[in-house]
C-alpha positions in Angstrom: 1.3 243.0 -38.3 1.5 239.9 -40.6 3.5 236.8 -40.4 6.1 237.7 -43.0 9.4 235.8 -42.5 11.3 239.0 -43.2 9.7 240.7 -40.2 12.5 241.1 -37.5 10.0 240.2 -34.7 8.9 237.0 -36.5 12.5 236.0 -37.2 13.4 236.6 -33.5 10.6 234.4 -32.4 11.6 231.6 -34.9 15.2 231.7 -33.7 14.1 231.6 -30.0 11.8 228.6 -30.6 14.5 226.8 -32.6 16.9 227.2 -29.7 14.2 225.9 -27.2 13.5 222.8 -29.4 17.2 222.2 -29.7 17.5 222.1 -25.9 14.5 219.8 -25.8 16.3 217.4 -28.2 19.4 217.4 -25.9 17.0 216.7 -23.0 15.6 213.8 -24.9 19.0 212.3 -25.5 19.7 212.6 -21.7 16.4 211.0 -20.6 16.8 207.3 -19.8 14.0 206.6 -17.3 11.0 208.1 -15.5 13.1 209.8 -12.9 15.0 211.6 -15.6 11.8 212.6 -17.4 9.9 214.0 -14.4 12.7 215.0 -12.0 15.9 215.2 -14.0 17.6 212.5 -12.0 18.1 214.9 -9.1 21.1 216.5 -10.7 20.3 220.3 -11.0 23.0 222.6 -9.8 22.4 225.8 -7.7 22.2 228.2 -10.6 19.7 226.1 -12.7 17.7 225.2 -9.5 17.3 228.9 -8.6 16.4 230.2 -12.1 14.3 227.2 -12.9 12.3 227.7 -9.7 11.9 231.4 -10.5 11.0 231.0 -14.1 8.5 228.2 -13.5 6.9 230.4 -10.8 6.7 233.7 -12.7 4.5 232.9 -15.6 2.9 235.2 -18.1 1.3 237.1 -15.3 4.7 238.7 -14.4 4.9 240.5 -17.8 1.2 240.8 -18.4 -1.0 240.4 -15.3 1.0 242.4 -12.7 2.0 245.3 -15.1 -1.6 245.5 -16.2 -2.9 245.7 -12.6 -0.4 248.5 -11.8 -1.3 250.3 -15.0 -4.9 250.4 -13.9 -4.6 251.0 -10.2 -1.1 252.3 -9.4 1.6 251.1 -7.1 -0.9 249.9 -4.5 -1.0 246.7 -6.5 2.7 246.1 -5.6 1.4 244.6 -2.3 1.2 241.4 -4.3 4.9 241.7 -5.1 5.8 242.4 -1.5 3.8 239.4 -0.3 5.3 237.1 -3.0 8.9 238.2 -2.1 8.3 237.4 1.6 6.7 234.1 0.9 9.4 233.0 -1.6 12.2 233.8 0.8 10.6 231.8 3.6 10.0 228.9 1.3 13.7 228.9 0.2 14.9 229.4 3.7 12.8 226.8 5.6 11.3 224.4 3.1 13.8 223.9 0.2 16.7 222.0 1.7 14.6 220.0 4.2 12.2 218.9 1.5 15.1 217.8 -0.7 16.4 215.7 2.2 13.0 214.3 3.3 11.9 213.3 -0.2 15.0 211.2 -0.7 14.6 209.5 2.7 10.9 209.0 2.2 11.1 206.4 -0.5 13.1 208.5 -2.9 9.8 210.3 -3.8 9.6 211.7 -7.3 6.3 213.7 -7.0 4.4 215.6 -4.2 1.8 212.9 -4.0 4.6 210.3 -3.8 6.2 212.3 -1.0 3.0 212.5 1.0 2.3 208.8 0.5 5.7 207.8 1.7 6.0 210.4 4.5 2.7 209.4 6.1 2.8 205.6 5.2 -0.3 205.9 3.0 -0.6 202.1 2.4 -4.1 202.5 1.0 -3.0 205.2 -1.4 -6.0 207.4 -0.5 -3.8 210.4 0.3 -1.9 209.8 -2.9 -5.1 209.8 -5.0 -6.6 212.9 -3.3 -3.3 214.8 -3.7 -3.1 213.8 -7.4 -6.7 214.9 -8.0 -6.2 218.3 -6.4 -3.1 218.8 -8.6 -5.0 217.9 -11.7 -8.0 220.2 -10.9 -6.0 223.3 -10.1 -3.1 222.7 -12.5 -5.4 222.3 -15.4 -6.8 225.8 -14.7 -3.3 227.1 -14.1 -2.2 225.6 -17.5 -5.2 227.3 -19.1 -3.9 230.7 -17.8 -0.6 230.0 -19.5 -2.4 229.1 -22.7 -4.3 232.3 -22.6 -1.2 234.4 -22.0 0.5 232.8 -25.0 -2.6 233.4 -27.1 -2.6 237.1 -26.1 1.0 237.4 -27.2 0.5 235.9 -30.7 -2.8 237.7 -31.1 -1.3 241.1 -30.2 2.0 240.6 -32.1 0.8 239.1 -35.3 -2.8 240.1 -35.5 -4.0 236.5 -35.4 -7.5 235.5 -34.4 -7.6 234.4 -30.8 -8.5 230.8 -31.7 -5.5 230.5 -34.0 -3.2 232.2 -31.5 -4.3 229.8 -28.8 -3.1 226.8 -30.7 0.1 228.3 -31.9 1.1 229.4 -28.4 0.3 226.1 -26.8 2.0 224.0 -29.5 5.3 226.0 -29.0 5.4 224.8 -25.4 4.0 221.3 -25.8 6.7 220.4 -28.4 9.8 220.7 -26.1 8.1 219.4 -23.0 7.0 216.3 -24.9 10.4 215.8 -26.3 12.8 216.6 -23.5 10.9 216.3 -20.2 12.2 217.8 -16.9 15.8 218.3 -18.0 14.8 220.3 -21.1 12.3 222.3 -19.1 14.9 223.2 -16.4 17.7 224.1 -18.8 15.4 226.3 -20.9 14.1 227.9 -17.7 17.5 229.2 -17.0 17.6 230.8 -20.4 14.1 232.1 -20.1 14.7 233.6 -16.7 17.6 235.6 -18.1 15.4 236.9 -20.9 12.6 237.9 -18.5 15.1 239.7 -16.3 16.6 241.7 -19.2 13.1 242.6 -20.5 11.9 243.8 -17.1 14.9 246.0 -16.7 15.1 247.5 -20.2 11.4 248.3 -20.8 10.6 250.5 -17.8 14.0 252.3 -18.1 13.4 253.2 -21.7 9.8 254.2 -21.0 10.7 256.5 -18.2 13.6 258.0 -20.2 11.2 258.6 -23.1 8.5 260.2 -20.8 11.1 262.5 -19.3 12.1 263.7 -22.7 8.5 264.3 -23.7 7.5 266.2 -20.6 7.2 270.0 -20.9 9.6 272.3 -19.1 7.1 273.0 -16.3 5.7 269.4 -16.2 6.4 266.5 -13.9 5.1 263.0 -13.6 2.7 264.2 -10.9 0.9 266.4 -13.5 -0.1 263.5 -15.8 -0.4 260.5 -13.4 -3.4 260.5 -11.0 -2.4 261.2 -7.5 -4.0 258.0 -6.2 -1.6 255.9 -8.4 1.3 257.1 -6.3 -0.2 255.9 -3.0 0.8 252.5 -1.6 -2.2 252.9 0.7 -4.7 254.9 -1.4 -7.9 256.3 0.0 -10.5 253.6 0.1 -8.0 250.8 0.7 -9.0 248.3 3.4 -7.1 246.0 5.8 -8.8 243.1 4.0 -7.7 244.3 0.7 -4.0 244.7 1.8 -4.1 241.3 3.6 -5.5 239.7 0.4 -2.7 241.0 -1.7 0.0 240.1 0.8 -1.5 236.6 1.2 -0.2 235.6 -2.2 3.0 234.8 -0.3 1.2 231.9 1.5 0.9 230.2 -1.9 4.6 229.4 -2.2 4.6 226.6 0.3 2.1 224.5 -1.7 3.0 225.0 -5.3 4.0 221.6 -6.8 5.9 223.1 -9.8 8.1 225.0 -7.4 8.5 222.3 -4.8 9.6 219.8 -7.4 12.5 222.1 -8.2 13.7 221.7 -4.6 13.3 218.0 -4.9 15.4 217.9 -8.1 18.4 219.7 -6.7 21.7 217.9 -6.9 22.3 218.3 -3.1 20.6 220.1 -0.2 24.0 221.9 0.2 23.2 223.9 -3.0 20.1 225.5 -1.5 21.7 228.4 0.3 23.5 229.5 -2.9 20.4 228.9 -4.9 18.3 231.0 -2.5 20.6 234.0 -2.9 20.5 233.7 -6.7 16.8 233.0 -6.9 15.7 235.8 -4.5 17.9 238.4 -6.2 16.4 237.5 -9.6 12.9 237.5 -8.2 13.0 240.8 -6.4 14.5 242.6 -9.4 11.9 241.0 -11.8 9.0 242.0 -9.6 10.2 245.5 -9.2 10.6 245.7 -13.0 7.1 244.4 -13.5 5.7 247.1 -11.2 7.8 249.7 -13.0 6.6 248.6 -16.4 2.9 249.1 -15.4 3.6 252.4 -13.7 5.8 253.8 -16.5 3.0 252.9 -19.0 0.6 255.4 -17.3 2.5 258.6 -18.3 3.8 257.2 -21.6 0.3 256.4 -23.0 -1.1 259.6 -21.7 1.6 261.5 -23.6 1.1 259.3 -26.7 -2.7 258.7 -26.9 -2.5 257.6 -30.6 -0.6 254.4 -29.3 -2.9 253.4 -26.5 -5.8 251.6 -28.2 -4.6 248.1 -27.3 -3.8 249.0 -23.7 -7.2 250.7 -23.3 -8.9 247.5 -24.6 -6.8 245.2 -22.4 -4.4 246.6 -19.8 -2.5 243.3 -19.7 -0.8 244.3 -23.0 1.0 247.3 -21.5 4.4 245.6 -21.7 3.9 244.4 -25.2 2.8 247.8 -26.4 5.8 249.6 -24.7 8.2 247.1 -26.3 6.8 247.6 -29.8 6.7 251.4 -29.6 10.0 252.1 -27.8 12.5 249.7 -29.4 13.6 248.9 -32.9 12.0 245.7 -34.2 15.0 243.4 -33.5 15.3 244.4 -29.9 11.5 244.5 -29.5 11.4 240.9 -30.8 13.9 239.8 -28.2 11.9 241.6 -25.4 8.6 240.2 -26.6 10.1 236.7 -26.7 10.6 237.1 -23.0 6.8 236.9 -22.6 6.8 233.7 -24.6 9.7 232.6 -22.3 7.6 233.4 -19.2 4.6 231.6 -20.6 6.5 228.6 -21.8 8.6 228.1 -18.7 5.6 227.9 -16.3 3.3 226.1 -18.7 6.0 223.5 -19.4 6.5 222.8 -15.7 2.8 222.6 -15.0 2.2 220.2 -17.8 5.1 218.0 -16.6 3.8 218.0 -13.0 0.3 217.0 -14.2 1.9 214.3 -16.4 4.0 213.0 -13.5 0.9 212.8 -11.2 -1.0 210.8 -13.8 2.0 208.6 -14.6 3.7 207.9 -11.3 0.8 208.3 -8.9 -2.0 206.7 -10.8 -0.8 204.7 -13.8 2.2 203.0 -12.2 0.6 202.7 -8.7 -2.7 201.3 -9.7 -2.7 200.1 -13.3 0.8 199.0 -14.4 3.0 198.3 -11.4 5.4 196.3 -13.6 5.5 198.9 -16.4 9.0 199.3 -18.0 10.8 202.7 -17.7 10.4 203.2 -21.5 6.6 202.6 -21.2 6.3 205.0 -18.3 8.2 207.8 -20.1 6.0 207.5 -23.2 2.9 207.4 -21.1 4.1 210.6 -19.4 4.5 212.2 -22.8 1.0 211.1 -23.8 -0.3 212.7 -20.6 1.4 216.0 -21.4 -0.6 216.1 -24.6 -3.9 215.1 -22.8 -3.6 217.8 -20.2 -2.6 220.4 -22.7 -5.7 219.7 -24.8 -8.0 220.1 -21.7 -6.2 223.4 -20.9 -6.7 224.6 -24.5 -10.4 223.8 -24.2 -10.7 225.8 -21.0 -8.9 228.7 -22.5 -11.3 229.1 -25.5 -13.0 232.1 -23.9 -11.3 235.2 -25.4 -12.4 237.3 -22.4 -10.3 235.2 -20.0 -7.9 237.2 -17.8 -4.5 235.8 -16.9 -4.2 237.2 -13.4 -7.6 236.0 -12.4 -7.1 232.4 -13.5 -3.6 232.3 -11.8 -5.0 233.7 -8.5 -7.6 230.9 -8.3 -5.1 228.1 -9.0 -2.4 229.7 -6.7 -4.9 229.8 -3.9 -5.9 226.2 -4.4 -2.4 224.9 -4.2 -1.3 227.2 -1.4 -4.3 226.3 0.8 -4.5 222.6 0.1 -0.8 221.7 0.3 1.1 224.6 1.9 0.3 223.9 5.6 0.6 220.1 5.1 4.1 220.5 3.5 5.3 222.8 6.4 3.9 220.5 9.1 5.2 217.4 7.4 8.7 218.8 7.6 8.6 220.4 11.1 6.2 218.4 13.1 6.7 214.7 14.1 3.0 214.4 15.3 1.3 214.8 11.9 -0.5 211.7 10.7 -1.9 210.5 7.4 -5.5 211.2 8.4 -4.5 214.7 9.5 -2.8 215.4 6.2 -5.7 214.0 4.2 -8.3 216.0 6.2 -6.2 219.2 5.8 -5.8 218.9 2.1 -9.5 218.3 1.5 -10.4 221.2 3.8 -8.0 223.6 2.1 -9.1 222.7 -1.4 -12.9 222.8 -0.6 -12.6 226.1 1.3 -10.9 227.7 -1.8 -13.5 226.3 -4.2 -16.5 227.5 -2.0 -15.0 230.8 -0.9 -14.2 231.7 -4.5 -17.8 231.3 -5.5 -19.2 233.5 -2.7 -16.4 236.0 -2.2 -17.2 236.5 1.4 -15.8 239.8 2.9 -13.8 240.4 -0.2 -11.0 238.3 1.3 -8.7 236.3 -1.0 -9.7 232.7 -0.6 -6.2 231.5 0.2 -6.4 233.1 3.6 -9.2 231.1 5.1 -8.2 228.0 3.1 -4.6 228.1 4.4 -5.5 228.5 8.1 -8.3 226.1 8.1 -6.1 223.5 6.4 -3.4 223.9 9.0 -5.9 223.8 11.9 -7.7 220.7 10.7 -4.4 218.9 10.0 -3.2 219.5 13.5 -6.6 218.6 15.2 -7.2 215.4 13.3 -3.6 214.3 13.8 -4.1 214.5 17.5 -6.7 211.8 17.2 -4.1 209.3 16.0 -0.4 208.5 16.5 2.4 208.3 13.9 4.3 205.0 13.7 7.8 204.4 15.0 9.1 204.3 11.5 7.7 207.7 10.7 9.1 209.1 13.9 12.5 207.6 13.1 12.6 209.0 9.6 11.7 212.4 11.0 14.6 212.3 13.5 17.0 211.1 10.8 16.0 214.1 8.6 16.4 216.5 11.6 19.8 215.1 12.3 20.9 215.5 8.7 19.6 219.1 8.6 21.6 219.9 11.8 24.7 218.6 10.0 24.0 220.8 7.1 23.7 223.8 9.4 19.9 224.2 8.9 20.5 225.8 5.5 
């Protein structure tokens, strides 16, 4: 396929990108200070909060990584979706509203490092620095996975060399993040989440309908799909394997790009409504992603002339189904959903990295008296800098989206998750405890990933060791009266809100 402007898929992509850039320009006009640029001035409503949190979470792996895994191994891979659904619900139910309240009371914190520093009275800023460094390390890898997903899309759709596709996909996202900041990212997330939902409902339904029509009179799905692909617990599956897949749910409590959505909500009262919207969207999208991968198995067995790309890379199964099952205009809209998924998450990740560099390093240590205009433009410069590093990491054409995401997801979940939970629900946690826990969680993930002990996903030991070390080290010290008073104030406000 070539990049002719008369090609319906190309035109669809151009229209979509023009709309996103238009939203970015509106965000630019609405950005007056650093709070607006990195947190939207805390004025997101329930609907935008819910869909923005979902879209920034479900990156290209939702339409590429997860369907590809199911296509190769069957529905046993849906344990990931089950674990994510449980983790996301618990995060919405117990963390979202309380974090929104606490970040405002803890010095009106704008970032996760800012929250930790204020929550634990980190006067020496050691905790702030360590948190910002962990964010930069794992988010740069996470951003690279988004760049790879975008490159795969442009490579597959337009026959571009991987190196060219890499830059085009990245520049599409960088443009509107650079211009519009958090407001543009959040508004576009709502649009992109709707596109992802539509694509993940339409594609598997059409594939299954087509397969049903192609099956012979005496055939059934069981005749052409390996029996093991139907088993949620196939032969050879282990407890460690199932636990590792379910453990993806632990990651939600420590993902900065999701937590920042809670922090940006207009009011903690919006969280119950946002939770219902967000969880409905998420469960249906995850089910759709599993269905895409599973429906691809019989479709490409019945249509072997069309399976070359999927055989080479299973993560293209959604793209290939869209191209072969729909007319070019509809296919273009569905394929734009992949770009939407990539752009929504990559945009948020770039912004979180930028905010860590701007708020937690530049303003805190280098330019305490910097004007709001200077901070906003420094934040924009950091978006470009992080993006360039991510592009450099993503140069390897053999990179796999799901593998890169799983590493970064584990890093954040293990380093921050237990500390976030304990900071919200335990009055006894101290700065030293939080610092020791974050370092323990991050190091455990880095080391465990290299050795792969027991075949256990690194988030499991990292998460529990982080929590244990945080509690034990905190027992060696004592929180100040001001910390205890703020904790009680937040608890009182949550009681007034009905716990949300």
